[in-house]
Structure formats: structure tokens, C-alpha cells
VEXVEXTOR-793060 format. One record per residue: x, y, z of N, C-alpha, C, O in turn; residue in three letters. Coordinates in steps of 0.001 Angstrom, whole numbers, plus 524288, in hexadecimal, padded with zeros to 5 digits. Example, Ala and Ser with C-alpha at 12.3 -4.5 7.8 and 13.67 -1.06 7.14 Angstrom:
PT     n_u     n_v     n_w    ca_u    ca_v    ca_w     c_u     c_v     c_w     o_u     o_v     o_w   rest
PT   83386   7E9C6   81E78   8300C   7EE6C   81E78   83390   7F31C   81E78   8379C   7F309   82111    Ala
PT   83232   7F736   81BA8   83566   7FBDC   81BE4   83264   8001E   81EBE   83461   80472   81F67    Ser
//
This chain:
PT     n_u     n_v     n_w    ca_u    ca_v    ca_w     c_u     c_v     c_w     o_u     o_v     o_w   rest
PT   EBDFA   78EF3   62A82   EB8EE   79001   62CDB   EB46A   78DF2   62985   EB028   78D06   62B8E    Met
PT   EB54B   78D38   6246E   EB120   78B2A   6211B   EB0C4   78537   62179   EACF8   782E9   61FA1    Phe
PT   EB4A4   782BB   623D1   EB4A3   77D0D   624A0   EB211   77B92   629CE   EB013   7773A   62A58    Glu
PT   EB217   77F1E   62D9C   EB009   77DE0   632CA   EAA6E   77BD2   632BD   EA94E   77808   6357B    Trp
PT   EA6D4   77E33   62FB1   EA178   77C27   62FBE   EA123   77671   62DF3   E9DBF   7738A   62FBD    Pro
PT   EA49E   774DA   62A74   EA4A7   76F70   6288A   EA673   76BA4   62CBD   EA55E   766F7   62C6D    Lys
PT   EA93A   76DA9   630B7   EAB63   76A5D   634D9   EA8DC   76B82   63A26   EAB64   76B2F   63E39    His
PT   EA3DA   76CD8   63A03   EA0CE   76DEA   63EC7   EA358   77216   6422A   EA354   771B3   646F5    Lys
PT   EA583   7760C   63FAA   EA7E5   77A8A   6423A   EAC49   778F3   645E3   EACCA   77AF3   64A3C    Trp
PT   EAF76   7754C   64401   EB430   773B9   646CB   EB8D3   7746C   64322   EB846   77408   63E5F    Cys
PT   EBD66   77574   64564   EC225   77633   64251   EC483   77108   640B1   EC234   76CE6   6418A    Gly
PT   EC932   77144   63E51   ECBE8   76C8F   63C78   ECCD7   76895   640CA   ECCA9   763DF   63FD7    Arg
PT   ECDD5   76A73   64581   ECEE8   766E9   649DD   EC9F4   76575   64CDA   ECA3F   7635D   6512B    Asp
PT   EC569   76691   64A8F   EC047   76567   64CD6   EBF15   768C8   65197   EBB83   7679B   65496    Asp
PT   EC213   76CFB   65247   EC121   770A6   6568C   EBCBD   7745E   654E6   EBCD4   77650   65080    Arg
PT   EB8EC   77569   65847   EB487   778D0   656DD   EB651   77E5B   65576   EB9D5   78083   657EF    Pro
PT   EB3DB   78097   6517F   EB4CA   78602   65002   EB166   7895D   65394   EACB2   78879   6540F    Ile
PT   EB3D2   78D3A   65613   EB0F5   79093   659B6   EAE54   7950B   656C8   EAFF6   79666   65277    Leu
PT   EAA4F   79754   65913   EA75F   79BC0   656E2   EA500   79A71   6518F   EA535   79D9A   64DF0    Asn
PT   EA2BD   795BC   6511D   EA0B7   79403   64C0D   E9C73   79789   649E9   E9C1D   7984D   6452C    Thr
PT   E9932   799AE   64D4B   E9501   79D11   64B4E   E974B   7A1E3   648A2   E9551   7A39B   6449A    Glu
PT   E9B76   7A410   64AE1   E9E0B   7A890   6487A   EA0AF   7A70D   6435E   EA078   7A9FF   63F93    Leu
PT   EA333   7A272   6433B   EA5A2   7A096   63E6A   EA190   79FBE   63A28   EA27B   7A112   635A1    Trp
PT   E9D08   79D87   63B9A   E98DF   79CA1   637C1   E970B   7A1C9   63561   E963C   7A229   630A7    Lys
PT   E9664   7A5CA   638B9   E94CE   7AAF0   636C0   E98E7   7AD31   63316   E979B   7AF5E   62EFF    Lys
PT   E9DE2   7ACAB   63493   EA21D   7AEB1   63151   EA24A   7ABF0   62C08   EA2D5   7AE7A   627FC    Leu
PT   EA1D5   7A6C8   62C0E   EA1F0   7A3D1   6272A   E9D72   7A574   6239F   E9E20   7A605   61EE5    Ile
PT   E98D5   7A637   625EF   E944B   7A7E8   622DE   E953D   7AD4F   62077   E93F6   7AE39   61BEB    Lys
PT   E977C   7B0DF   6238D   E98B0   7B61A   6218C   E9CAA   7B5E2   61D1B   E9C2F   7B8B4   6193E    Leu
PT   EA096   7B286   61DB0   EA496   7B1FE   6199C   EA226   7AFF2   61495   EA334   7B1F3   61057    Ile
PT   E9EDB   7ABEA   6151B   E9C6E   7A994   61072   E98C4   7AD66   60DB9   E982C   7AD2F   608F4    Lys
PT   E964B   7B0E8   610B6   E929A   7B4A6   60E6C   E951A   7B9E3   60D1C   E9266   7BD7A   60B69    Asn
PT   E9A39   7BA61   60DDE   E9CD7   7BF69   60D0A   E9CF3   7C106   6074D   E9D08   7C5AF   6061C    Ala
PT   E9CF3   7BD42   603C3   E9D20   7BE93   5FE3B   EA284   7C04B   5FC71   EA320   7C23C   5F816    Gly
PT   EA658   7BF9D   5FFB1   EABBB   7C0F3   5FE52   EAF6C   7BD93   60182   EADDF   7BAEE   60536    Arg
PT   EB44D   7BDC1   5FFF7   EB84A   7BAA9   602A2   EB976   7BD0A   60800   EBA20   7C1C6   60882    Arg
PT   EB9B4   7B9B1   60BF6   EBAF6   7BB6F   6113C   EC01C   7B8DE   612C8   EC0B5   7B41C   61268    Val
PT   EC3CE   7BC11   61484   EC8E2   7BA0E   6162E   EC9C1   7BB5A   61BEB   EC806   7BF67   61DD9    Glu
PT   ECC79   7B7D6   61E97   ECDBD   7B8A1   62413   ED398   7B90A   624B1   ED68C   7B633   6222C    Phe
PT   ED53F   7BC90   62808   EDAC1   7BD38   62948   EDB58   7BD10   62F2F   ED862   7BF90   63209    Tyr
PT   EDF2E   7BA1E   630FA   EE03B   7B9E7   63687   EE31B   7BED7   6381B   EE6E8   7C065   6359B    Trp
PT   EE141   7C14C   63C49   EE3C0   7C5F4   63E69   EE4BB   7C4E1   64430   EE13F   7C317   646FA    Val
PT   EE975   7C5F8   645F2   EEAC8   7C518   64B6A   EE710   7C837   64EE1   EE644   7CCE1   64E03    Lys
PT   EE4CD   7C5AB   652C5   EE149   7C850   65664   EE410   7CC9F   6595A   EE8BF   7CC46   65A62    Gly
PT   EE131   7D0A0   65AB2   EE33A   7D518   65DA0   EE7B1   7D7D3   65AC3   EEB0B   7DA48   65D2E    His
PT   EE7B0   7D75A   65591   EEBC5   7D9F7   6528B   EEA0C   7DF89   65150   EE5AC   7E11C   6528C    Ser
PT   EED80   7E26F   64EE6   EEC4E   7E7DD   64D97   EE9D1   7E857   64836   EE957   7ECA6   64621    Lys
PT   EE83C   7E3F5   645F6   EE59B   7E3F6   640E5   EE069   7E6E5   64163   EDD58   7E5C5   644EA    Asp
PT   EDF66   7EA9D   63DE8   EDAB1   7EDDD   63E69   ED5B0   7EAA9   63DCF   ED1C3   7EBDE   6404F    Lys
PT   ED5C2   7E6A2   63A91   ED114   7E366   639DA   ED00B   7E012   63EB2   ECB8E   7DF48   6403B    His
PT   ED44B   7DE1C   64119   ED3BF   7DB12   645E8   ED15D   7DE6D   64A34   ECDFB   7DCA4   64D1E    Asn
PT   ED31E   7E339   64A93   ED0FB   7E6CC   64E85   ECB3C   7E7FC   64D80   EC81F   7E842   65128    Arg
PT   EC9D3   7E8AF   64890   EC462   7E9D8   64732   EC0D2   7E543   64896   EBC9A   7E606   64AC5    Ala
PT   EC284   7E088   64753   EBF6A   7DBDE   64882   EBEEE   7DB29   64E65   EBABD   7D9DA   6505A    Val
PT   EC332   7DC06   65137   EC324   7DB90   656EA   EBF45   7DF6A   6594E   EBC67   7DE13   65CED    Asp
PT   EBF34   7E426   6574B   EBB9C   7E82C   6593E   EB5ED   7E695   6583D   EB299   7E71D   65BAC    Lys
PT   EB4D7   7E4A1   65381   EAF85   7E2E3   65238   EADD8   7DE48   655A3   EA95B   7DE07   6575A    Leu
PT   EB16D   7DAAE   6569C   EB028   7D620   659E1   EAED1   7D7D2   65F6D   EAB22   7D5CC   661C2    Ala
PT   EB1C3   7DB7F   66188   EB0BC   7DD69   666D3   EAB83   7E049   66719   EA8A5   7DFBC   66AEB    Lys
PT   EAA44   7E359   6630F   EA536   7E614   662EF   EA0C5   7E227   662BD   E9CE2   7E2B7   66583    Gln
PT   EA157   7DE28   65F74   E9D43   7DA32   65EDD   E9C62   7D73C   663F5   E97F0   7D5EE   66541    Ser
PT   EA087   7D62B   666D4   EA019   7D342   66BC0   E9D12   7D64D   66FDB   E9AD3   7D3F9   67369    Ala
PT   E9CFB   7DB71   66F6B   E9A4A   7DEB3   67346   E9470   7DF31   67242   E9193   7E11D   6759B    Lys
PT   E929D   7DD7B   66DAB   E8D15   7DDEE   66C56   E8A13   7D993   66F21   E8B05   7D4FA   66E15    Ile
PT   E867B   7DAEE   672A9   E83CC   7D6E8   675C4   E8025   7D368   6729E   E7ED0   7CF26   6746A    Pro
PT   E7E80   7D511   66E03   E7ADC   7D1F0   66AEE   E7D8E   7CD8D   667F9   E7AF9   7C9EB   66629    Leu
PT   E82BB   7CDD5   66777   E8593   7C9A3   664D7   E8599   7C4D7   6685A   E8735   7C521   66CDF    Asn
PT   E83D3   7C077   66649   E83E5   7BBAB   6695A   E8958   7B942   66903   E8BCE   7B96A   664E2    Thr
PT   E8B3B   7B70B   66D4D   E9066   7B49B   66D1D   E903D   7AFCF   66991   E8C2F   7AD40   6692D    Pro
PT   E949C   7AE8C   666F8   E94B1   7A9F6   66396   E93AF   7A4EC   66697   E91AD   7A12A   6645C    Pro
PT   E9508   7A4C6   66B95   E93ED   7A03B   66ED3   E93DD   7A1EF   6748D   E95BC   7A624   675F0    Ser
PT   E91B1   79E96   677C6   E916D   79FB7   67D5E   E95A1   79C77   6800B   E95E7   797B8   67F51    Ile
PT   E98DC   79F05   68319   E9D1D   79C68   685DA   E9C22   79CDF   68BB3   E9B58   7A129   68DBA    Val
PT   E9C2F   7986A   68E67   E9BAD   7985C   6940D   EA129   7986A   69654   EA47B   7954C   694C9    Thr
PT   EA21E   79BFB   69A08   EA768   79CB8   69C19   EA772   79C32   6A207   EA3E3   79E0D   6A4AC    Val
PT   EAB79   799AA   6A416   EAC6C   79942   6A9AE   EB22A   79A84   6AAC0   EB567   79A74   6A732    Arg
PT   EB359   79BA3   6AF94   EB8A6   79D1B   6B125   EBC36   79852   6B127   EBAA2   79411   6B2BF    Arg
PT   EC109   79915   6AF5C   EC4DC   794D4   6AF98   EC804   7953F   6B493   EC84B   7996E   6B6EF    Lys
PT   ECA64   790F6   6B633   ECD49   790EA   6BB14   ED312   791FC   6BA63   ED5D0   792F5   6BE38    Gly
PT   ED4F7   791D4   6B59F   EDA82   7928A   6B48D   EDB83   79801   6B266   ED7F7   79A97   6B06F    Thr
PT   EE053   799AD   6B2CC   EE1BF   79EC3   6B08E   EE37E   79E30   6AAE7   EE486   7A216   6A849    Ser
PT   EE3D5   7995E   6A8FD   EE58E   79862   6A3A1   EE15E   79A06   69FB7   EDCB2   799D4   6A0D7    Lys
PT   EE323   79BA4   69B1E   EDFA4   79D11   696D9   EDEBD   7984D   69361   EE16D   79457   693D6    Ser
PT   EDAED   798C5   68FEE   ED9EA   79493   68C36   EDEA6   79400   688A9   EE0A4   797D1   68685    Val
PT   EE065   78F2E   68816   EE49B   78E07   6846F   EE2F6   78936   68160   EE2F4   784DC   6836D    Glu
PT   EE18E   78A0C   67C68   EDFC6   785B0   6792E   EE403   78192   678BD   EE887   782C7   6779D    Leu
PT   EE27E   77CA8   679A4   EE632   77859   67957   EE976   77798   67E36   EED00   77456   67E40    Gly
PT   EE85A   77A90   68260   EEB6D   77A03   68738   EEA32   774EE   68A0D   EED2C   7733B   68D6C    Ser
PT   EE5C8   7727E   688AF   EE468   76D61   68AC9   EE43C   7699B   68630   EE0FD   76A26   682AE    Val
PT   EE7B6   765D5   68639   EE7F1   76202   681FD   EE3B8   75DE5   682D5   EE38A   75B5E   686EB    Ser
PT   EE052   75D3E   67EF1   EDC2F   75946   67F62   EDE74   75416   67D80   EDFA5   75362   678E5    Thr
PT   EDF02   75077   6813F   EE162   74B63   6801D   EDDDF   746E7   681D3   EDFBE   7429F   682F7    Arg
PT   ED8CA   747E4   681FF   ED527   743D3   683A4   ED4D3   74327   6897F   ED2AD   73F4B   68B65    Gly
PT   ED6F5   746E9   68C66   ED731   74667   69213   ED21D   747F4   694CC   ECECA   74AAC   692A0    Gln
PT   ED1AA   74619   699AC   ECD92   747E3   69D40   ECFE3   74C69   6A03E   ED467   74C36   6A1E2    Arg
PT   ECCCF   75081   6A0F5   ECEE2   7552D   6A373   ECA6B   75828   6A606   EC5F3   757D6   6A447    Ile
PT   ECB9C   75B08   6AA24   EC7AF   75E3E   6ACCA   EC832   763DB   6AAEC   ECC77   76611   6AAD7    Ser
PT   EC3CA   7661D   6A96F   EC3C7   76B69   6A74F   EBF70   76EA5   6A9BF   EBB78   76C95   6AB83    Val
PT   EC049   773BC   6A9CE   EBC2E   77765   6AB51   EBAC5   77A66   6A665   EBE33   77C72   6A3B7    Lys
PT   EB5C2   77AAB   6A535   EB3F1   77D69   6A088   EB3A7   7833C   6A1CC   EB11C   784D4   6A58D    Ile
PT   EB64F   78662   69E98   EB667   78C09   69F67   EB26F   78EBE   69BDE   EAF83   79220   69DA2    Ile
PT   EB254   78D3E   696DC   EAE62   78F6E   6934E   EAC02   78B14   69012   EAE85   7871D   68F05    Thr
PT   EA725   78BDD   68E82   EA4AA   7883C   68ADC   EA1D3   78B6E   686BB   E9F29   78F40   687ED    Ser
PT   EA273   789CB   681DD   E9FF9   78C73   67D6E   E9DF6   7884A   679B4   EA10C   78550   67786    Glu
PT   E98D4   78809   678F1   E968E   78421   67570   E973E   785DB   66FD2   E95DE   78A3E   66E68    Tyr
PT   E9963   78260   66C99   E9A1A   7835F   66706   E95AB   780AC   66425   E95F0   77BFE   66312    Leu
PT   E91A5   78393   662EC   E8CDB   78167   660C2   E8DBF   77E96   65B96   E8B7C   77A70   65AB1    Asn
PT   E90FA   780C1   65834   E91D4   77E6C   6530C   E9432   778FB   65382   E9287   77564   650C8    Thr
PT   E9810   77855   656EE   E9AA9   77347   6577C   E982D   76FCE   65BA8   E999B   76B3F   65C2E    Gln
PT   E947B   771F1   65E9C   E91E8   76F12   662E2   E95ED   76D34   666EB   E95AE   768CB   668D1    Lys
PT   E99A1   770AE   6682C   E9DB7   76FAA   66C09   E9DE1   77436   66FDA   E9BCF   77869   66EC2    Leu
PT   EA055   7735E   6744E   EA147   777A7   677F0   EA71B   77879   6785A   EAA1D   774BE   678C5    Thr
PT   EA8B0   77D6F   6783B   EAE2C   77EEA   678DF   EAEE1   78054   67E9A   EAC14   783A2   680B0    Lys
PT   EB2A7   77DCB   68122   EB3A9   77EC3   686A6   EB926   780F5   68766   EBCE4   77F23   684FE    Tyr
PT   EB991   784E4   68AC5   EBEA3   78686   68CD5   EBEDB   783EC   6922A   EBB31   78460   6953F    Lys
PT   EC31C   78136   69344   EC364   77E4C   69823   EC8B8   77EF3   69ABA   ECC97   78056   6983C    Tyr
PT   EC8C4   77DE9   69FC6   ECD8C   77DFA   6A2E5   ECE61   77880   6A510   ECAB4   77614   6A6FE    Glu
PT   ED324   7768C   6A4C3   ED45E   77166   6A6E6   ED4E3   771EA   6ACD1   ED7F9   7750E   6AEBF    Val
PT   ED1D0   76EC4   6AFB2   ED1EE   76F08   6B56C   ED426   76A12   6B7E3   ED444   76997   6BCAC    Ile
PT   ED5EA   7665D   6B4A5   ED873   761A0   6B6A8   EDDD6   7631F   6B8A8   EE151   76446   6B58B    Ser
PT   EDE98   76320   6BDC4   EE392   764D3   6C00B   EE81D   76148   6BE83   EEC97   76307   6BE54    Lys
PT   EE701   75C57   6BD6B   EEB24   758BB   6BBED   EEC80   75927   6B61D   EF04C   756C6   6B460    Glu
PT   EE988   75C12   6B326   EEA78   75CA4   6AD88   EEED2   7608D   6AC70   EEF4F   7647E   6AF26    Ser
PT   EF1ED   75F76   6A885   EF603   76328   6A6E6   EF3A6   7680D   6A477   EF663   76BEE   6A3B1    Arg
PT   EEE9F   767E9   6A342   EEBE6   76C65   6A0F7   EE8F0   76F9B   6A509   EE60C   77331   6A3A6    Tyr
PT   EE9A1   76E5B   6AA00   EE6C5   770F7   6AE39   EE707   776EA   6AD9D   EEB40   77927   6AD17    Phe
PT   EE27B   7796A   6ADB0   EE21E   77F14   6AD52   EE1FA   7812C   6A7C5   EE0C3   785C1   6A6F6    Gly
PT   EE334   77DE1   6A3E7   EE30E   77FB5   69E79   EDD74   780AC   69CCA   ED9D8   77E0D   69E95    Asn
PT   EDCC1   7847F   6994C   ED79F   785E3   69740   ED7CA   78524   6915E   EDB41   78734   68EBF    Val
PT   ED40B   78230   68F45   ED407   780EE   689B4   ECE64   780CD   687B6   ECAB5   781A9   68AAD    Asp
PT   ECDCB   77FBC   682B6   EC8B2   77F6A   6801D   EC7D7   779D4   67E4D   ECB7B   77738   67C8D    Ile
PT   EC2F4   777FF   67EBB   EC192   772BE   67CEF   EBBE4   772D5   67B18   EB8E9   77650   67C8C    Ile
PT   EBA69   76F02   677E9   EB51C   76EAC   675E0   EB299   76996   677B1   EB54D   765C7   678DA    Phe
PT   EAD62   76990   677EC   EAAB9   764CA   67997   EA4F8   764E0   67828   EA28E   76902   677B3    Ser
PT   EA2D5   7602D   67774   E9D2C   75F98   676E5   E9AAE   75EFE   67C44   E95EE   75F74   67CD7    Lys
PT   E9DF8   75DF3   6803E   E9C23   75D74   685A5   E9A9E   762DE   687AD   E9D08   766C6   6863F    Glu
PT   E96A4   76314   68AFE   E94EC   76801   68D42   E9743   768A3   692B0   E963B   76587   69635    Thr
PT   E9A6D   76CB6   69350   E9CEA   76DEE   6984A   E9B82   77385   699BD   E9A76   776BB   69650    Leu
PT   E9B7A   774B4   69EC9   E9A04   779EB   6A093   E9EC9   77D09   6A231   EA246   77B06   6A4D2    Lys
PT   E9EEA   781FB   6A099   EA321   7857D   6A231   EA310   78607   6A81F   E9EEC   78686   6AA84    Ala
PT   EA7B1   785EC   6AA72   EA82B   7864E   6B01B   EA838   78109   6B2CD   EA980   780BA   6B76D    Gly
PT   EA6D8   77CDB   6B003   EA6C9   777A0   6B240   EABCE   774C7   6B0D9   EAE6D   7761B   6AD0B    His
PT   EAD1B   770D1   6B3FE   EB1D2   76DB8   6B322   EB043   76820   6B1D2   EAC6F   7660D   6B3DE    Ser
PT   EB354   765BB   6AE59   EB211   76083   6AC67   EB703   75D4C   6ABBC   EBB3D   75F60   6AAC8    Tyr
PT   EB661   75829   6AC42   EBA6D   7548B   6AA8B   EB8AB   752C3   6A529   EB455   750C7   6A485    Glu
PT   EBC11   7537A   6A146   EBAA3   7525D   69BD6   EBEE6   74F20   69941   EC339   74EA0   69B4C    Val
PT   EBD9B   74CEF   694BA   EC1A3   74A5F   69192   EC216   74D4D   68C6B   EBE2C   74EBA   68A05    Ser
PT   EC6F2   74E2D   68AC3   EC823   750F9   685F3   EC8FD   74D22   68178   EC9E5   7487C   6824D    Phe
PT   EC8AB   74F33   67CB2   ECA30   74C1D   67828   ED01C   74C4C   6779A   ED2CE   74E50   67B0A    Asn
PT   ED227   74A34   6734A   ED7D5   74A17   6726F   ED978   74D9B   66DEC   EDDB7   74CE4   66BC7    Lys
PT   ED644   75157   66C72   ED778   754AF   667F7   ED8E0   75A24   669E3   ED56C   75D15   66B78    Asn
PT   EDDDC   75B89   669C7   EDF80   7609D   66BD2   EDDD1   76527   66854   EDD99   7699B   66A20    Arg
PT   EDC9D   76413   66354   EDADE   7682F   65FC7   ED50A   7694C   66057   ED336   76D82   65EE8    His
PT   ED22D   76594   66267   ECC88   7661B   6630F   ECAFF   763E0   66862   EC89A   75FB7   668A9    Asn
PT   ECC60   766A2   66CA1   ECB6A   76486   671DE   EC598   76412   67317   EC291   767B0   6722A    Pro
PT   EC418   75F88   67533   EBEA4   75E89   67690   EBE45   75BC8   67BCB   EC1B3   758C3   67D4A    Arg
PT   EBA01   75CE7   67E8C   EB895   759D4   68324   EB551   75557   6810D   EB13C   75636   67EAB    Ile
PT   EB713   75091   681EC   EB435   74C04   67FF9   EAFAD   74A8D   68386   EAB6D   74936   681B7    Leu
PT   EB0B0   74AD4   688B4   EAC68   749A1   68C4A   EAD74   74C06   691A2   EB1EB   74CED   6932F    Arg
PT   EA934   74D01   6945B   EA985   74EF1   699B4   EA931   74A3E   69D3D   EA56C   74744   69D05    Val
PT   EAD28   7498E   6A087   EAD4E   74519   6A418   EA9FC   74653   6A8E6   EA6D6   74321   6AAA0    Ile
PT   EAAC5   74B14   6AB0B   EA795   74CB7   6AF7D   EA831   75287   6B05B   EAC0C   754E1   6AEB3    Arg
PT   EA452   754DF   6B2FE   EA4DD   75A41   6B4B0   EA783   75A2D   6BA00   EA64A   756E3   6BD49    Glu
PT   EAB1D   75DC7   6BAD9   EADE2   75E21   6BFCD   EAB08   76205   6C345   EAAB2   766A7   6C207    Ile
PT   EA8FF   76018   6C79A   EA610   76375   6CB39   EA9BF   764FC   6CFA0   EAC01   7619C   6D232    Ile
PT   EAA5B   76A03   6D07C   EADBA   76BE6   6D4B4   EAA83   76CAD   6D998   EA631   76EC7   6D95F    Lys
PT   EAC9A   76AFC   6DE0B   EA9DB   76B8B   6E30C   EAB58   77097   6E5B9   EA96B   771B8   6E9FB    Asn
//
């Protein structure tokens, strides 16, 4: 996490780090703590007493109306019953038709994170729901023909070919 700022808040595979504002606050708190801070991974929803305490605090904090959300996410209904499965659509430089389900602007990286559903009926990925990033501006609820990059570790929309208008 201390290397991310040097790499424009992207990971080793150039994939954007999510929740950067929260990470920045955490890093600042760690640096100003005046003592060593250690992190331990704890299985989510476990019976660990500290995990339960943190979960309770997080739920209380989420209910406070004055807390601003870390980002604004625009959401629309998907047409498939499938859930999001990261990597379920292999980005191989193909042209494909997608419907945008959610859009979230990542201010630090100047990218938008999209959850999308493949609507190309001839595609082997038809109905799959995945995540992709782009500098292109797309609207949630709209459908587009787009071209993908060839990096499966860092999926990107390279360009929007056209918006698909339904009659």
C-alpha cells in the first residue's frame, strides 16, 4: 500500500486501486500513529471477536446520514440472473455489445469502473456480468458496442464504437 502512490494508485498489473481516499486516510493515520501498526487477515464473517467488533462499528457508521459515501455509484437493473464474476469475460481485443449496469468514477486514477453485462447473443460470454475500467464515459442503463484491450489482468474498454439504441 505504500508503493501505490508512486504508481498513480495502481497495482502491479496496472489495475486501479479502489477506495483510494480511504486508503490515503489509513496510510496517513499509520504514519502519524507513532508506533508500529500490524495487519492480520481474518476470515470474514468468522467468530473472531475483533472481526465482530469491526463489523458492528462499520454497520453503525454506515447508518449515520452525515457520513459522505467514498464515491457515487450509478446503478441500473441487469437483464440476466447471473451475478458478477470477475474474469468471466476474457478481454482479447474483441468488439462486443454490453449493457452498463453500474458506473463509479475513480477520481484519483481519472478512470470509471463499470459493471457490465454482455448482450451480444452470438458471444460465448452472453449474459455474463463482469467489471471493466475505461477513460470513456458511458451511462448506466445504456448499451454500447465497444472494443476491449487484450489484458485479462487489467480489463479496459479502449473505445466506444457506437451506442445501441433500442426501438
